[in-house]
Each structure stands twice: as structure tokens, then as C-alpha cells.
PDB file with SEQRES, HELIX, SHEET and CRYST1 records, atoms N, CA, C and O in Angstrom:
SEQRES   1 A   87  MET ALA THR ALA LYS PRO TYR SER ILE ALA PHE GLY LYS          
SEQRES   2 A   87  GLU ILE ARG GLU GLU ARG ILE ARG GLN ASN LEU SER GLN          
SEQRES   3 A   87  GLU GLU LEU GLY LEU LYS CYS GLU VAL ASP ARG SER TYR          
SEQRES   4 A   87  ILE SER GLY VAL GLU ARG GLY ARG ARG ASN PRO THR VAL          
SEQRES   5 A   87  GLN SER ALA TRP LYS ILE ALA THR ALA GLY LEU GLN VAL          
SEQRES   6 A   87  SER LEU CYS SER LEU ILE GLU LYS ALA GLU ASN ARG MET          
SEQRES   7 A   87  HIS LYS LEU GLN PRO THR LYS ALA THR                          
HELIX    1 AA1 PRO A    6  ARG A   21  1                                  16    
HELIX    2 AA2 GLN A   26  CYS A   33  1                                   8    
HELIX    3 AA3 ARG A   37  GLU A   44  1                                   8    
HELIX    4 AA4 VAL A   52  TRP A   56  1                                   5    
HELIX    5 AA5 LYS A   57  LEU A   63  3                                   7    
HELIX    6 AA6 LEU A   67  LEU A   81  1                                  15    
CRYST1    1.000    1.000    1.000  90.00  90.00  90.00 P 1           1          
ATOM      1  N   MET A   1       5.977   6.934  35.632  1.00  0.00           N  
ATOM      2  CA  MET A   1       5.027   6.951  34.538  1.00  0.00           C  
ATOM      3  C   MET A   1       4.290   5.628  34.476  1.00  0.00           C  
ATOM      4  O   MET A   1       4.897   4.569  34.632  1.00  0.00           O  
ATOM      5  N   ALA A   2       3.000   5.678  34.251  1.00  0.00           N  
ATOM      6  CA  ALA A   2       2.187   4.475  34.204  1.00  0.00           C  
ATOM      7  C   ALA A   2       2.489   3.648  32.945  1.00  0.00           C  
ATOM      8  O   ALA A   2       2.841   4.184  31.894  1.00  0.00           O  
ATOM      9  N   THR A   3       2.341   2.343  33.088  1.00  0.00           N  
ATOM     10  CA  THR A   3       2.549   1.448  31.949  1.00  0.00           C  
ATOM     11  C   THR A   3       1.355   1.504  31.029  1.00  0.00           C  
ATOM     12  O   THR A   3       0.210   1.554  31.478  1.00  0.00           O  
ATOM     13  N   ALA A   4       1.629   1.497  29.729  1.00  0.00           N  
ATOM     14  CA  ALA A   4       0.552   1.532  28.738  1.00  0.00           C  
ATOM     15  C   ALA A   4      -0.232   0.218  28.763  1.00  0.00           C  
ATOM     16  O   ALA A   4       0.336  -0.864  28.915  1.00  0.00           O  
ATOM     17  N   LYS A   5      -1.534   0.344  28.612  1.00  0.00           N  
ATOM     18  CA  LYS A   5      -2.422  -0.823  28.572  1.00  0.00           C  
ATOM     19  C   LYS A   5      -2.407  -1.427  27.163  1.00  0.00           C  
ATOM     20  O   LYS A   5      -2.267  -0.697  26.182  1.00  0.00           O  
ATOM     21  N   PRO A   6      -2.550  -2.752  27.054  1.00  0.00           N  
ATOM     22  CA  PRO A   6      -2.514  -3.397  25.744  1.00  0.00           C  
ATOM     23  C   PRO A   6      -3.536  -2.846  24.757  1.00  0.00           C  
ATOM     24  O   PRO A   6      -3.235  -2.727  23.569  1.00  0.00           O  
ATOM     25  N   TYR A   7      -4.737  -2.506  25.220  1.00  0.00           N  
ATOM     26  CA  TYR A   7      -5.735  -1.982  24.284  1.00  0.00           C  
ATOM     27  C   TYR A   7      -5.370  -0.578  23.819  1.00  0.00           C  
ATOM     28  O   TYR A   7      -5.687  -0.211  22.688  1.00  0.00           O  
ATOM     29  N   SER A   8      -4.712   0.218  24.662  1.00  0.00           N  
ATOM     30  CA  SER A   8      -4.260   1.540  24.249  1.00  0.00           C  
ATOM     31  C   SER A   8      -3.145   1.406  23.211  1.00  0.00           C  
ATOM     32  O   SER A   8      -3.092   2.169  22.246  1.00  0.00           O  
ATOM     33  N   ILE A   9      -2.272   0.447  23.411  1.00  0.00           N  
ATOM     34  CA  ILE A   9      -1.181   0.207  22.467  1.00  0.00           C  
ATOM     35  C   ILE A   9      -1.749  -0.241  21.127  1.00  0.00           C  
ATOM     36  O   ILE A   9      -1.322   0.249  20.082  1.00  0.00           O  
ATOM     37  N   ALA A  10      -2.701  -1.161  21.141  1.00  0.00           N  
ATOM     38  CA  ALA A  10      -3.306  -1.664  19.896  1.00  0.00           C  
ATOM     39  C   ALA A  10      -4.006  -0.544  19.143  1.00  0.00           C  
ATOM     40  O   ALA A  10      -3.868  -0.440  17.925  1.00  0.00           O  
ATOM     41  N   PHE A  11      -4.752   0.290  19.845  1.00  0.00           N  
ATOM     42  CA  PHE A  11      -5.464   1.418  19.206  1.00  0.00           C  
ATOM     43  C   PHE A  11      -4.457   2.400  18.617  1.00  0.00           C  
ATOM     44  O   PHE A  11      -4.624   2.877  17.494  1.00  0.00           O  
ATOM     45  N   GLY A  12      -3.416   2.696  19.380  1.00  0.00           N  
ATOM     46  CA  GLY A  12      -2.378   3.620  18.914  1.00  0.00           C  
ATOM     47  C   GLY A  12      -1.653   3.105  17.693  1.00  0.00           C  
ATOM     48  O   GLY A  12      -1.318   3.879  16.796  1.00  0.00           O  
ATOM     49  N   LYS A  13      -1.405   1.801  17.647  1.00  0.00           N  
ATOM     50  CA  LYS A  13      -0.740   1.228  16.465  1.00  0.00           C  
ATOM     51  C   LYS A  13      -1.604   1.357  15.227  1.00  0.00           C  
ATOM     52  O   LYS A  13      -1.093   1.578  14.129  1.00  0.00           O  
ATOM     53  N   GLU A  14      -2.911   1.221  15.397  1.00  0.00           N  
ATOM     54  CA  GLU A  14      -3.819   1.370  14.254  1.00  0.00           C  
ATOM     55  C   GLU A  14      -3.785   2.817  13.741  1.00  0.00           C  
ATOM     56  O   GLU A  14      -3.779   3.050  12.532  1.00  0.00           O  
ATOM     57  N   ILE A  15      -3.764   3.774  14.655  1.00  0.00           N  
ATOM     58  CA  ILE A  15      -3.685   5.168  14.242  1.00  0.00           C  
ATOM     59  C   ILE A  15      -2.367   5.419  13.502  1.00  0.00           C  
ATOM     60  O   ILE A  15      -2.352   6.056  12.448  1.00  0.00           O  
ATOM     61  N   ARG A  16      -1.274   4.918  14.055  1.00  0.00           N  
ATOM     62  CA  ARG A  16       0.036   5.107  13.440  1.00  0.00           C  
ATOM     63  C   ARG A  16       0.086   4.475  12.045  1.00  0.00           C  
ATOM     64  O   ARG A  16       0.552   5.101  11.092  1.00  0.00           O  
ATOM     65  N   GLU A  17      -0.393   3.247  11.931  1.00  0.00           N  
ATOM     66  CA  GLU A  17      -0.356   2.572  10.628  1.00  0.00           C  
ATOM     67  C   GLU A  17      -1.187   3.321   9.580  1.00  0.00           C  
ATOM     68  O   GLU A  17      -0.773   3.433   8.426  1.00  0.00           O  
ATOM     69  N   GLU A  18      -2.342   3.825   9.973  1.00  0.00           N  
ATOM     70  CA  GLU A  18      -3.180   4.584   9.037  1.00  0.00           C  
ATOM     71  C   GLU A  18      -2.507   5.906   8.675  1.00  0.00           C  
ATOM     72  O   GLU A  18      -2.532   6.317   7.514  1.00  0.00           O  
ATOM     73  N   ARG A  19      -1.910   6.571   9.654  1.00  0.00           N  
ATOM     74  CA  ARG A  19      -1.202   7.831   9.396  1.00  0.00           C  
ATOM     75  C   ARG A  19      -0.062   7.607   8.404  1.00  0.00           C  
ATOM     76  O   ARG A  19       0.099   8.376   7.457  1.00  0.00           O  
ATOM     77  N   ILE A  20       0.709   6.580   8.617  1.00  0.00           N  
ATOM     78  CA  ILE A  20       1.832   6.289   7.726  1.00  0.00           C  
ATOM     79  C   ILE A  20       1.329   5.869   6.337  1.00  0.00           C  
ATOM     80  O   ILE A  20       1.910   6.250   5.321  1.00  0.00           O  
ATOM     81  N   ARG A  21       0.254   5.089   6.300  1.00  0.00           N  
ATOM     82  CA  ARG A  21      -0.336   4.695   5.028  1.00  0.00           C  
ATOM     83  C   ARG A  21      -0.738   5.926   4.211  1.00  0.00           C  
ATOM     84  O   ARG A  21      -0.634   5.932   2.984  1.00  0.00           O  
ATOM     85  N   GLN A  22      -1.197   6.961   4.906  1.00  0.00           N  
ATOM     86  CA  GLN A  22      -1.617   8.198   4.239  1.00  0.00           C  
ATOM     87  C   GLN A  22      -0.460   9.182   4.044  1.00  0.00           C  
ATOM     88  O   GLN A  22      -0.650  10.297   3.559  1.00  0.00           O  
ATOM     89  N   ASN A  23       0.740   8.744   4.432  1.00  0.00           N  
ATOM     90  CA  ASN A  23       1.946   9.565   4.270  1.00  0.00           C  
ATOM     91  C   ASN A  23       1.839  10.904   5.008  1.00  0.00           C  
ATOM     92  O   ASN A  23       2.234  11.948   4.488  1.00  0.00           O  
ATOM     93  N   LEU A  24       1.298  10.851   6.230  1.00  0.00           N  
ATOM     94  CA  LEU A  24       1.187  12.035   7.068  1.00  0.00           C  
ATOM     95  C   LEU A  24       2.206  11.984   8.184  1.00  0.00           C  
ATOM     96  O   LEU A  24       2.472  10.914   8.732  1.00  0.00           O  
ATOM     97  N   SER A  25       2.779  13.120   8.529  1.00  0.00           N  
ATOM     98  CA  SER A  25       3.625  13.190   9.721  1.00  0.00           C  
ATOM     99  C   SER A  25       2.724  13.361  10.942  1.00  0.00           C  
ATOM    100  O   SER A  25       1.542  13.674  10.805  1.00  0.00           O  
ATOM    101  N   GLN A  26       3.276  13.159  12.123  1.00  0.00           N  
ATOM    102  CA  GLN A  26       2.489  13.391  13.337  1.00  0.00           C  
ATOM    103  C   GLN A  26       2.062  14.845  13.424  1.00  0.00           C  
ATOM    104  O   GLN A  26       0.959  15.143  13.884  1.00  0.00           O  
ATOM    105  N   GLU A  27       2.918  15.745  12.988  1.00  0.00           N  
ATOM    106  CA  GLU A  27       2.572  17.163  13.011  1.00  0.00           C  
ATOM    107  C   GLU A  27       1.432  17.480  12.060  1.00  0.00           C  
ATOM    108  O   GLU A  27       0.522  18.234  12.405  1.00  0.00           O  
ATOM    109  N   GLU A  28       1.477  16.903  10.859  1.00  0.00           N  
ATOM    110  CA  GLU A  28       0.396  17.132   9.885  1.00  0.00           C  
ATOM    111  C   GLU A  28      -0.928  16.592  10.413  1.00  0.00           C  
ATOM    112  O   GLU A  28      -1.963  17.246  10.279  1.00  0.00           O  
ATOM    113  N   LEU A  29      -0.903  15.400  11.015  1.00  0.00           N  
ATOM    114  CA  LEU A  29      -2.116  14.826  11.593  1.00  0.00           C  
ATOM    115  C   LEU A  29      -2.635  15.708  12.708  1.00  0.00           C  
ATOM    116  O   LEU A  29      -3.833  15.983  12.782  1.00  0.00           O  
ATOM    117  N   GLY A  30      -1.745  16.150  13.573  1.00  0.00           N  
ATOM    118  CA  GLY A  30      -2.140  17.024  14.670  1.00  0.00           C  
ATOM    119  C   GLY A  30      -2.800  18.302  14.185  1.00  0.00           C  
ATOM    120  O   GLY A  30      -3.798  18.743  14.755  1.00  0.00           O  
ATOM    121  N   LEU A  31      -2.248  18.901  13.130  1.00  0.00           N  
ATOM    122  CA  LEU A  31      -2.827  20.121  12.587  1.00  0.00           C  
ATOM    123  C   LEU A  31      -4.221  19.862  12.022  1.00  0.00           C  
ATOM    124  O   LEU A  31      -5.123  20.681  12.200  1.00  0.00           O  
ATOM    125  N   LYS A  32      -4.401  18.737  11.347  1.00  0.00           N  
ATOM    126  CA  LYS A  32      -5.707  18.415  10.768  1.00  0.00           C  
ATOM    127  C   LYS A  32      -6.777  18.217  11.816  1.00  0.00           C  
ATOM    128  O   LYS A  32      -7.941  18.543  11.580  1.00  0.00           O  
ATOM    129  N   CYS A  33      -6.405  17.688  12.974  1.00  0.00           N  
ATOM    130  CA  CYS A  33      -7.429  17.424  13.985  1.00  0.00           C  
ATOM    131  C   CYS A  33      -7.284  18.335  15.209  1.00  0.00           C  
ATOM    132  O   CYS A  33      -7.906  18.099  16.244  1.00  0.00           O  
ATOM    133  N   GLU A  34      -6.463  19.371  15.078  1.00  0.00           N  
ATOM    134  CA  GLU A  34      -6.329  20.449  16.069  1.00  0.00           C  
ATOM    135  C   GLU A  34      -5.848  19.944  17.430  1.00  0.00           C  
ATOM    136  O   GLU A  34      -6.365  20.343  18.473  1.00  0.00           O  
ATOM    137  N   VAL A  35      -4.841  19.054  17.398  1.00  0.00           N  
ATOM    138  CA  VAL A  35      -4.169  18.632  18.631  1.00  0.00           C  
ATOM    139  C   VAL A  35      -2.664  18.723  18.404  1.00  0.00           C  
ATOM    140  O   VAL A  35      -2.205  18.753  17.263  1.00  0.00           O  
ATOM    141  N   ASP A  36      -1.912  18.766  19.473  1.00  0.00           N  
ATOM    142  CA  ASP A  36      -0.477  18.895  19.362  1.00  0.00           C  
ATOM    143  C   ASP A  36       0.177  17.597  18.867  1.00  0.00           C  
ATOM    144  O   ASP A  36      -0.340  16.506  19.106  1.00  0.00           O  
ATOM    145  N   ARG A  37       1.300  17.723  18.188  1.00  0.00           N  
ATOM    146  CA  ARG A  37       2.048  16.578  17.692  1.00  0.00           C  
ATOM    147  C   ARG A  37       2.432  15.639  18.821  1.00  0.00           C  
ATOM    148  O   ARG A  37       2.411  14.421  18.644  1.00  0.00           O  
ATOM    149  N   SER A  38       2.783  16.182  19.977  1.00  0.00           N  
ATOM    150  CA  SER A  38       3.177  15.336  21.113  1.00  0.00           C  
ATOM    151  C   SER A  38       1.993  14.513  21.613  1.00  0.00           C  
ATOM    152  O   SER A  38       2.181  13.407  22.120  1.00  0.00           O  
ATOM    153  N   TYR A  39       0.776  15.038  21.475  1.00  0.00           N  
ATOM    154  CA  TYR A  39      -0.415  14.279  21.865  1.00  0.00           C  
ATOM    155  C   TYR A  39      -0.592  13.088  20.913  1.00  0.00           C  
ATOM    156  O   TYR A  39      -0.873  11.975  21.357  1.00  0.00           O  
ATOM    157  N   ILE A  40      -0.428  13.321  19.626  1.00  0.00           N  
ATOM    158  CA  ILE A  40      -0.523  12.227  18.649  1.00  0.00           C  
ATOM    159  C   ILE A  40       0.532  11.170  18.965  1.00  0.00           C  
ATOM    160  O   ILE A  40       0.238   9.975  18.945  1.00  0.00           O  
ATOM    161  N   SER A  41       1.731  11.594  19.251  1.00  0.00           N  
ATOM    162  CA  SER A  41       2.807  10.668  19.597  1.00  0.00           C  
ATOM    163  C   SER A  41       2.420   9.801  20.818  1.00  0.00           C  
ATOM    164  O   SER A  41       2.600   8.583  20.809  1.00  0.00           O  
ATOM    165  N   GLY A  42       1.899  10.442  21.840  1.00  0.00           N  
ATOM    166  CA  GLY A  42       1.488   9.717  23.038  1.00  0.00           C  
ATOM    167  C   GLY A  42       0.385   8.709  22.782  1.00  0.00           C  
ATOM    168  O   GLY A  42       0.407   7.604  23.323  1.00  0.00           O  
ATOM    169  N   VAL A  43      -0.584   9.091  21.956  1.00  0.00           N  
ATOM    170  CA  VAL A  43      -1.689   8.177  21.605  1.00  0.00           C  
ATOM    171  C   VAL A  43      -1.135   6.989  20.830  1.00  0.00           C  
ATOM    172  O   VAL A  43      -1.478   5.841  21.116  1.00  0.00           O  
ATOM    173  N   GLU A  44      -0.283   7.262  19.856  1.00  0.00           N  
ATOM    174  CA  GLU A  44       0.279   6.193  19.023  1.00  0.00           C  
ATOM    175  C   GLU A  44       1.116   5.200  19.843  1.00  0.00           C  
ATOM    176  O   GLU A  44       1.160   4.013  19.518  1.00  0.00           O  
ATOM    177  N   ARG A  45       1.761   5.667  20.876  1.00  0.00           N  
ATOM    178  CA  ARG A  45       2.573   4.791  21.732  1.00  0.00           C  
ATOM    179  C   ARG A  45       1.776   4.141  22.857  1.00  0.00           C  
ATOM    180  O   ARG A  45       2.314   3.346  23.628  1.00  0.00           O  
ATOM    181  N   GLY A  46       0.482   4.484  22.949  1.00  0.00           N  
ATOM    182  CA  GLY A  46      -0.357   3.911  24.001  1.00  0.00           C  
ATOM    183  C   GLY A  46      -0.156   4.582  25.350  1.00  0.00           C  
ATOM    184  O   GLY A  46      -0.630   4.079  26.368  1.00  0.00           O  
ATOM    185  N   ARG A  47       0.531   5.694  25.370  1.00  0.00           N  
ATOM    186  CA  ARG A  47       0.799   6.416  26.613  1.00  0.00           C  
ATOM    187  C   ARG A  47      -0.308   7.411  26.974  1.00  0.00           C  
ATOM    188  O   ARG A  47      -0.444   7.815  28.129  1.00  0.00           O  
ATOM    189  N   ARG A  48      -1.090   7.796  25.967  1.00  0.00           N  
ATOM    190  CA  ARG A  48      -2.232   8.696  26.192  1.00  0.00           C  
ATOM    191  C   ARG A  48      -3.475   7.926  25.830  1.00  0.00           C  
ATOM    192  O   ARG A  48      -3.506   7.218  24.824  1.00  0.00           O  
ATOM    193  N   ASN A  49      -4.497   8.060  26.642  1.00  0.00           N  
ATOM    194  CA  ASN A  49      -5.771   7.401  26.410  1.00  0.00           C  
ATOM    195  C   ASN A  49      -6.770   8.480  25.981  1.00  0.00           C  
ATOM    196  O   ASN A  49      -7.321   9.180  26.830  1.00  0.00           O  
ATOM    197  N   PRO A  50      -7.009   8.621  24.675  1.00  0.00           N  
ATOM    198  CA  PRO A  50      -7.838   9.731  24.210  1.00  0.00           C  
ATOM    199  C   PRO A  50      -9.300   9.591  24.634  1.00  0.00           C  
ATOM    200  O   PRO A  50      -9.834   8.489  24.758  1.00  0.00           O  
ATOM    201  N   THR A  51      -9.918  10.738  24.847  1.00  0.00           N  
ATOM    202  CA  THR A  51     -11.372  10.744  25.058  1.00  0.00           C  
ATOM    203  C   THR A  51     -12.052  10.329  23.760  1.00  0.00           C  
ATOM    204  O   THR A  51     -11.425  10.277  22.702  1.00  0.00           O  
ATOM    205  N   VAL A  52     -13.321  10.041  23.859  1.00  0.00           N  
ATOM    206  CA  VAL A  52     -14.078   9.698  22.635  1.00  0.00           C  
ATOM    207  C   VAL A  52     -14.029  10.871  21.665  1.00  0.00           C  
ATOM    208  O   VAL A  52     -13.888  10.665  20.460  1.00  0.00           O  
ATOM    209  N   GLN A  53     -14.141  12.081  22.163  1.00  0.00           N  
ATOM    210  CA  GLN A  53     -14.101  13.255  21.304  1.00  0.00           C  
ATOM    211  C   GLN A  53     -12.761  13.371  20.582  1.00  0.00           C  
ATOM    212  O   GLN A  53     -12.730  13.640  19.382  1.00  0.00           O  
ATOM    213  N   SER A  54     -11.668  13.174  21.291  1.00  0.00           N  
ATOM    214  CA  SER A  54     -10.338  13.258  20.680  1.00  0.00           C  
ATOM    215  C   SER A  54     -10.126  12.144  19.685  1.00  0.00           C  
ATOM    216  O   SER A  54      -9.599  12.379  18.597  1.00  0.00           O  
ATOM    217  N   ALA A  55     -10.528  10.920  20.035  1.00  0.00           N  
ATOM    218  CA  ALA A  55     -10.381   9.792  19.124  1.00  0.00           C  
ATOM    219  C   ALA A  55     -11.215  10.022  17.863  1.00  0.00           C  
ATOM    220  O   ALA A  55     -10.776   9.690  16.761  1.00  0.00           O  
ATOM    221  N   TRP A  56     -12.409  10.585  18.017  1.00  0.00           N  
ATOM    222  CA  TRP A  56     -13.281  10.881  16.880  1.00  0.00           C  
ATOM    223  C   TRP A  56     -12.596  11.897  15.959  1.00  0.00           C  
ATOM    224  O   TRP A  56     -12.598  11.727  14.740  1.00  0.00           O  
ATOM    225  N   LYS A  57     -12.009  12.956  16.540  1.00  0.00           N  
ATOM    226  CA  LYS A  57     -11.346  13.972  15.745  1.00  0.00           C  
ATOM    227  C   LYS A  57     -10.137  13.390  14.999  1.00  0.00           C  
ATOM    228  O   LYS A  57      -9.919  13.703  13.829  1.00  0.00           O  
ATOM    229  N   ILE A  58      -9.362  12.552  15.671  1.00  0.00           N  
ATOM    230  CA  ILE A  58      -8.204  11.945  15.016  1.00  0.00           C  
ATOM    231  C   ILE A  58      -8.652  11.079  13.849  1.00  0.00           C  
ATOM    232  O   ILE A  58      -8.073  11.134  12.764  1.00  0.00           O  
ATOM    233  N   ALA A  59      -9.679  10.285  14.078  1.00  0.00           N  
ATOM    234  CA  ALA A  59     -10.162   9.378  13.030  1.00  0.00           C  
ATOM    235  C   ALA A  59     -10.795  10.141  11.868  1.00  0.00           C  
ATOM    236  O   ALA A  59     -10.379   9.991  10.719  1.00  0.00           O  
ATOM    237  N   THR A  60     -11.801  10.958  12.173  1.00  0.00           N  
ATOM    238  CA  THR A  60     -12.601  11.554  11.103  1.00  0.00           C  
ATOM    239  C   THR A  60     -11.963  12.788  10.494  1.00  0.00           C  
ATOM    240  O   THR A  60     -11.864  12.882   9.270  1.00  0.00           O  
ATOM    241  N   ALA A  61     -11.529  13.735  11.308  1.00  0.00           N  
ATOM    242  CA  ALA A  61     -10.954  14.969  10.777  1.00  0.00           C  
ATOM    243  C   ALA A  61      -9.508  14.761  10.315  1.00  0.00           C  
ATOM    244  O   ALA A  61      -9.087  15.287   9.285  1.00  0.00           O  
ATOM    245  N   GLY A  62      -8.767  13.989  11.094  1.00  0.00           N  
ATOM    246  CA  GLY A  62      -7.360  13.799  10.783  1.00  0.00           C  
ATOM    247  C   GLY A  62      -7.088  12.743   9.742  1.00  0.00           C  
ATOM    248  O   GLY A  62      -6.383  12.996   8.765  1.00  0.00           O  
ATOM    249  N   LEU A  63      -7.636  11.567   9.938  1.00  0.00           N  
ATOM    250  CA  LEU A  63      -7.342  10.420   9.047  1.00  0.00           C  
ATOM    251  C   LEU A  63      -8.431  10.156   8.024  1.00  0.00           C  
ATOM    252  O   LEU A  63      -8.228   9.383   7.088  1.00  0.00           O  
ATOM    253  N   GLN A  64      -9.582  10.786   8.191  1.00  0.00           N  
ATOM    254  CA  GLN A  64     -10.730  10.614   7.291  1.00  0.00           C  
ATOM    255  C   GLN A  64     -11.145   9.139   7.155  1.00  0.00           C  
ATOM    256  O   GLN A  64     -11.423   8.644   6.063  1.00  0.00           O  
ATOM    257  N   VAL A  65     -11.174   8.463   8.316  1.00  0.00           N  
ATOM    258  CA  VAL A  65     -11.685   7.104   8.420  1.00  0.00           C  
ATOM    259  C   VAL A  65     -12.669   7.098   9.575  1.00  0.00           C  
ATOM    260  O   VAL A  65     -12.701   8.032  10.376  1.00  0.00           O  
ATOM    261  N   SER A  66     -13.470   6.048   9.660  1.00  0.00           N  
ATOM    262  CA  SER A  66     -14.417   5.993  10.774  1.00  0.00           C  
ATOM    263  C   SER A  66     -13.699   5.537  12.043  1.00  0.00           C  
ATOM    264  O   SER A  66     -12.772   4.729  12.004  1.00  0.00           O  
ATOM    265  N   LEU A  67     -14.156   6.080  13.158  1.00  0.00           N  
ATOM    266  CA  LEU A  67     -13.622   5.657  14.447  1.00  0.00           C  
ATOM    267  C   LEU A  67     -13.905   4.183  14.661  1.00  0.00           C  
ATOM    268  O   LEU A  67     -13.081   3.468  15.231  1.00  0.00           O  
ATOM    269  N   CYS A  68     -15.057   3.723  14.212  1.00  0.00           N  
ATOM    270  CA  CYS A  68     -15.417   2.301  14.339  1.00  0.00           C  
ATOM    271  C   CYS A  68     -14.413   1.407  13.658  1.00  0.00           C  
ATOM    272  O   CYS A  68     -14.071   0.351  14.190  1.00  0.00           O  
ATOM    273  N   SER A  69     -13.928   1.800  12.492  1.00  0.00           N  
ATOM    274  CA  SER A  69     -12.968   0.962  11.773  1.00  0.00           C  
ATOM    275  C   SER A  69     -11.648   0.866  12.532  1.00  0.00           C  
ATOM    276  O   SER A  69     -11.031  -0.199  12.560  1.00  0.00           O  
ATOM    277  N   LEU A  70     -11.210   1.956  13.142  1.00  0.00           N  
ATOM    278  CA  LEU A  70      -9.977   1.914  13.938  1.00  0.00           C  
ATOM    279  C   LEU A  70     -10.146   1.033  15.147  1.00  0.00           C  
ATOM    280  O   LEU A  70      -9.254   0.250  15.475  1.00  0.00           O  
ATOM    281  N   ILE A  71     -11.288   1.146  15.824  1.00  0.00           N  
ATOM    282  CA  ILE A  71     -11.554   0.332  16.995  1.00  0.00           C  
ATOM    283  C   ILE A  71     -11.634  -1.147  16.621  1.00  0.00           C  
ATOM    284  O   ILE A  71     -11.104  -2.003  17.330  1.00  0.00           O  
ATOM    285  N   GLU A  72     -12.297  -1.439  15.511  1.00  0.00           N  
ATOM    286  CA  GLU A  72     -12.418  -2.831  15.072  1.00  0.00           C  
ATOM    287  C   GLU A  72     -11.049  -3.429  14.756  1.00  0.00           C  
ATOM    288  O   GLU A  72     -10.762  -4.566  15.132  1.00  0.00           O  
ATOM    289  N   LYS A  73     -10.203  -2.660  14.064  1.00  0.00           N  
ATOM    290  CA  LYS A  73      -8.853  -3.147  13.762  1.00  0.00           C  
ATOM    291  C   LYS A  73      -8.042  -3.376  15.031  1.00  0.00           C  
ATOM    292  O   LYS A  73      -7.310  -4.359  15.142  1.00  0.00           O  
ATOM    293  N   ALA A  74      -8.181  -2.461  15.984  1.00  0.00           N  
ATOM    294  CA  ALA A  74      -7.483  -2.607  17.266  1.00  0.00           C  
ATOM    295  C   ALA A  74      -7.979  -3.838  18.011  1.00  0.00           C  
ATOM    296  O   ALA A  74      -7.189  -4.566  18.613  1.00  0.00           O  
ATOM    297  N   GLU A  75      -9.286  -4.070  17.971  1.00  0.00           N  
ATOM    298  CA  GLU A  75      -9.868  -5.247  18.607  1.00  0.00           C  
ATOM    299  C   GLU A  75      -9.355  -6.526  17.964  1.00  0.00           C  
ATOM    300  O   GLU A  75      -9.028  -7.486  18.662  1.00  0.00           O  
ATOM    301  N   ASN A  76      -9.283  -6.544  16.641  1.00  0.00           N  
ATOM    302  CA  ASN A  76      -8.721  -7.716  15.947  1.00  0.00           C  
ATOM    303  C   ASN A  76      -7.259  -7.931  16.320  1.00  0.00           C  
ATOM    304  O   ASN A  76      -6.817  -9.069  16.482  1.00  0.00           O  
ATOM    305  N   ARG A  77      -6.521  -6.853  16.453  1.00  0.00           N  
ATOM    306  CA  ARG A  77      -5.129  -6.954  16.858  1.00  0.00           C  
ATOM    307  C   ARG A  77      -5.020  -7.567  18.259  1.00  0.00           C  
ATOM    308  O   ARG A  77      -4.148  -8.395  18.523  1.00  0.00           O  
ATOM    309  N   MET A  78      -5.917  -7.143  19.143  1.00  0.00           N  
ATOM    310  CA  MET A  78      -5.911  -7.660  20.529  1.00  0.00           C  
ATOM    311  C   MET A  78      -6.224  -9.161  20.528  1.00  0.00           C  
ATOM    312  O   MET A  78      -5.597  -9.918  21.270  1.00  0.00           O  
ATOM    313  N   HIS A  79      -7.165  -9.592  19.721  1.00  0.00           N  
ATOM    314  CA  HIS A  79      -7.523 -11.017  19.666  1.00  0.00           C  
ATOM    315  C   HIS A  79      -6.351 -11.851  19.166  1.00  0.00           C  
ATOM    316  O   HIS A  79      -6.156 -12.977  19.624  1.00  0.00           O  
ATOM    317  N   LYS A  80      -5.575 -11.319  18.242  1.00  0.00           N  
ATOM    318  CA  LYS A  80      -4.406 -12.053  17.742  1.00  0.00           C  
ATOM    319  C   LYS A  80      -3.324 -12.195  18.809  1.00  0.00           C  
ATOM    320  O   LYS A  80      -2.559 -13.160  18.800  1.00  0.00           O  
ATOM    321  N   LEU A  81      -3.262 -11.240  19.718  1.00  0.00           N  
ATOM    322  CA  LEU A  81      -2.240 -11.254  20.768  1.00  0.00           C  
ATOM    323  C   LEU A  81      -2.606 -12.170  21.934  1.00  0.00           C  
ATOM    324  O   LEU A  81      -1.724 -12.663  22.637  1.00  0.00           O  
ATOM    325  N   GLN A  82      -3.902 -12.397  22.140  1.00  0.00           N  
ATOM    326  CA  GLN A  82      -4.327 -13.195  23.279  1.00  0.00           C  
ATOM    327  C   GLN A  82      -4.158 -14.683  22.968  1.00  0.00           C  
ATOM    328  O   GLN A  82      -4.586 -15.148  21.911  1.00  0.00           O  
ATOM    329  N   PRO A  83      -3.539 -15.424  23.876  1.00  0.00           N  
ATOM    330  CA  PRO A  83      -3.388 -16.861  23.637  1.00  0.00           C  
ATOM    331  C   PRO A  83      -4.759 -17.561  23.674  1.00  0.00           C  
ATOM    332  O   PRO A  83      -5.645 -17.199  24.448  1.00  0.00           O  
ATOM    333  N   THR A  84      -4.893 -18.544  22.835  1.00  0.00           N  
ATOM    334  CA  THR A  84      -6.132 -19.327  22.842  1.00  0.00           C  
ATOM    335  C   THR A  84      -6.068 -20.397  23.926  1.00  0.00           C  
ATOM    336  O   THR A  84      -5.000 -20.938  24.212  1.00  0.00           O  
ATOM    337  N   LYS A  85      -7.204 -20.693  24.518  1.00  0.00           N  
ATOM    338  CA  LYS A  85      -7.264 -21.699  25.573  1.00  0.00           C  
ATOM    339  C   LYS A  85      -7.445 -23.079  24.975  1.00  0.00           C  
ATOM    340  O   LYS A  85      -8.283 -23.283  24.097  1.00  0.00           O  
ATOM    341  N   ALA A  86      -6.664 -24.013  25.452  1.00  0.00           N  
ATOM    342  CA  ALA A  86      -6.788 -25.402  24.972  1.00  0.00           C  
ATOM    343  C   ALA A  86      -7.953 -26.066  25.680  1.00  0.00           C  
ATOM    344  O   ALA A  86      -8.176 -25.859  26.872  1.00  0.00           O  
ATOM    345  N   THR A  87      -8.686 -26.859  24.933  1.00  0.00           N  
ATOM    346  CA  THR A  87      -9.858 -27.551  25.543  1.00  0.00           C  
ATOM    347  C   THR A  87      -9.517 -28.989  25.818  1.00  0.00           C  
ATOM    348  O   THR A  87     -10.355 -29.736  26.324  1.00  0.00           O  
TER     349      THR A  87                                                      
END                                                                             
């Protein structure tokens, strides 16, 4: 099995945090956006790399947030993880 990429992990963590904040199970989220619970699990763990269409459905139909906000939060998470270069 391929290793998850850091950006996939960061994006998945944002989805998971928002899902938990909304008190949704993976199954409930999957039903809302018409994907299987195992797919949601894979995305949240960074093991699945969703298409733009799938990511849009998870964000807007499932979590009722903008895809842009999830991407921005994931990007901020990535910046926090990257070491800063000393000058």
C-alpha cells in the first residue's frame, strides 16, 4: 500500500475535525454526500485522494462548508508542519 502524502493527511484531518465538530459519524457523512463510509475513512486518513467532485460533495453536501475553507485550513496545517529556514 502506498504511503499517504502529507497534503492528503492534512486535508483528511480537516474533514475529520469538521465532521466531529458537527457530531457526525463517518456513515452519516457518507450518506449525506452519497459515498461509502469506508471512502470517508480513507480520505480522513489520507489514504484516498478524492477528486475535486468528491471533495466538493464532502464539503458542501456533507459538511455544509466551502471546499475552499477546508483547503485553506489544510494549507495552514501544512505550513505549521514545515520547518522554517534559518537565514
